[in-house]
C-alpha positions as CSV (number, residue, x, y, z in Angstrom):
1,M,0.0,0.0,0.0
2,A,1.3,3.5,-0.9
3,Y,2.1,6.0,1.8
4,D,-0.9,8.3,2.6
5,W,0.7,11.7,2.1
6,D,-2.5,13.6,3.0
7,G,-3.3,11.5,6.1
8,K,-6.9,11.0,5.0
9,R,-6.9,7.2,5.7
10,T,-5.5,7.8,9.2
11,R,-8.1,10.5,10.0
12,R,-10.9,8.3,8.7
13,L,-9.7,5.4,10.9
14,Q,-9.4,7.7,13.9
15,M,-13.0,9.0,13.3
16,L,-14.3,5.4,13.0
17,R,-12.6,4.5,16.3
18,F,-14.1,7.6,18.0
19,M,-17.6,6.9,16.7
20,G,-17.3,3.3,17.8
21,A,-16.2,4.4,21.3
22,L,-19.2,6.6,21.5
23,A,-21.7,4.0,20.1
24,I,-20.9,1.2,22.6
25,P,-21.8,3.1,25.8
26,A,-24.9,4.6,24.0
27,L,-26.1,1.1,23.1
28,L,-25.4,-0.2,26.7
29,F,-27.3,2.8,28.2
30,G,-30.2,2.3,25.8
31,S,-30.3,-1.4,26.7
32,A,-30.4,-0.6,30.4
33,I,-33.2,1.9,30.0
34,A,-35.2,-0.6,27.9
35,A,-34.6,-3.3,30.5
36,L,-35.9,-1.0,33.2
37,E,-39.0,-0.2,31.2
38,W,-39.6,-3.8,30.4
39,T,-39.4,-4.8,34.0
40,D,-41.5,-1.9,35.2
41,T,-44.3,-3.2,37.4
42,D,-46.1,0.1,37.8
43,N,-47.3,-0.1,34.3
44,P,-51.1,0.1,33.9
45,A,-51.1,-3.1,31.7
46,V,-49.4,-5.0,34.5
47,R,-51.9,-3.7,37.1
48,T,-54.8,-4.8,34.9
49,A,-53.3,-8.2,34.4
50,R,-52.9,-8.6,38.2
51,L,-56.5,-7.7,38.9
52,R,-57.9,-10.3,36.6
C-alpha cells in the first residue's frame, strides 16, 4: 500500500474508532433503559393483568 501523504486514511480510521467508542456506551445505556421499562411493574397493563 502506498504511503498516505494527506493522512486521509489515518483521519478516517481515527474517526471510526471515535464513533465506535461513543456508540458502545450509548447502546449499553439504551439497553439498560429498555430493561428498566420492560421490568416496570407500575405499568397500567401490569396492574390490569394482576386484577384479573
